[in-house]
Residue, then its C-alpha position, 0 to 999 in steps of 0.5 A: m805416466e799416471n800419477l795422483t797429484i794431491l792438492g788438498t788433504g783437509s776437511a772443510m774447516v782446516t787452516k793448515c793444510y788445503n780442502t781434499c781435492f787431487t788430480l789424476s793424470n795421464n801424463n800432461d792431461h789432468f782430471l781435477i776432482d773436486a776443488g777445495g774451497g778457495n783460491t788456494i787450488l790455484s797456487n796449489l796447481e802452480k806448485s805441482n807444475i800443472s797448468i790450467n792450459q792442462i786441465h780439461n776435466m774437472f768433477i765436482s762431488h757435492n755442493h759443500n763448501d770445501h768442495i765447489l768453491g775452489s771450482i769458481w777460480v778454476i772456471r775463471a782461470v780457464a775462461q781467462g786462458i781462452l780469452n787470451d788464446k792460451y787455453t785449447g779444446n773445451f772444459n768438461i764439468y762433470c757433477h749432478k745438475t744440482s751442482i751445475t746450477a749451484i755453480k752457474t748461480i755463483c758464477s752469475f754474481v761473481l764472474q764477469k760477463k765475459f767469462l759467462k758467456l763461455f758457459d756451454d760453448r767452451i765450458l761444458f757442464i756434463e750432467i751426471e747421475n747414479n751410474s753415469e758412464f764417460k770416458i775420460l782421459g781414456r779411462k773408462t769413468t762411472f759416477f755413483n751417488i754415495n747415498s749421503t746422510k747430509q747431502l747428495q753427493f757422488g764418487f766414482k770408479t775409474t778404470l786406469l791405462n794399466n787395467k788397475h781400478l781406483t775408486f773414490l767415495g766421497d767424504e763420507p764412510f762406505r756403505e754397503n750398497l757401495k760394495i760393487y764400486c769398491e771390492n777388490v779395487d787396486y785403490l780406495f779413497h776413503e775419508a778418515f775425519c781422525l784417529y779412533s783413539q781421538k774420536d772423543i775429541f773430535k766426534p766424527y759421528e756426529k758429523h757423519h764422518a769415519t775414523v782411520k780404524d773404520a776406513c781401514k777396517n772397511a778396506n779389509i773387508l773390501n779386499v783392496k791392495s791400497i788405501i788413501l786416507y784424506h779429508t782429515e782434521d789438521k791439528n797435528l799434521e807433523k805426525r798425522k802420517e805416521l800416527y794414521t799409519k800405525e792405527g790403520k796397521e792394526e785393521f788392514n795389511g795392505i798399503i796405506h797412503v796418509p798423503n800430505d798436500l802437494e804429494i805425488i802417488k804414483l800409479 
């Protein structure tokens, strides 16, 4: 069964939920997309009943701390599993060469040499560029440069096993030159830093982010079937789903997902 397990939904400085990351699953094999900023990635995987031994592919979109630092904990857990003969196969890390350098450098300072020796042996770094195409969990997956205004960042489009299409836009808004990856897809991951009605409070545009209204307006123009809103502020989590959905429906008639941490979306 193909599922999305949402491991975190928050932007960089949240404290009431975890940073945005999720898995795309095919039965008991899981593709991890980003890893958040700390070892909460391990506890949220555990709470979701996803064993580290069931993750053989990870994508890191860019080098901001709330996306890349959790990968160090995942790498350590995988390496420990390999050394204890509990992890079978290789662990593939898909990212740009700048992220490969960042991850390897951080690991060289904080992980023991016995773990580092597994790099390029059982822990493999697979370099991506714009329009790089791979088959991950049996799905055609194309990575693309989102043309970030802040730091080099990648998203991806994948064809699900049921022939539906899913696009992940990273943590910045849709840009017109990404239309080829987004138009008519079944699922669009689009960041929504806050409500448009609260833009003066959270100032999303100063941070190069979008509001719920912006994201859902894009989804409507792109004719997508479902939008998944994430990478949000965390000041009103109890009402986030209700308020974001209400504002989004003013712009988009399709399905709006405003997931909480640990929520599962069936594809």
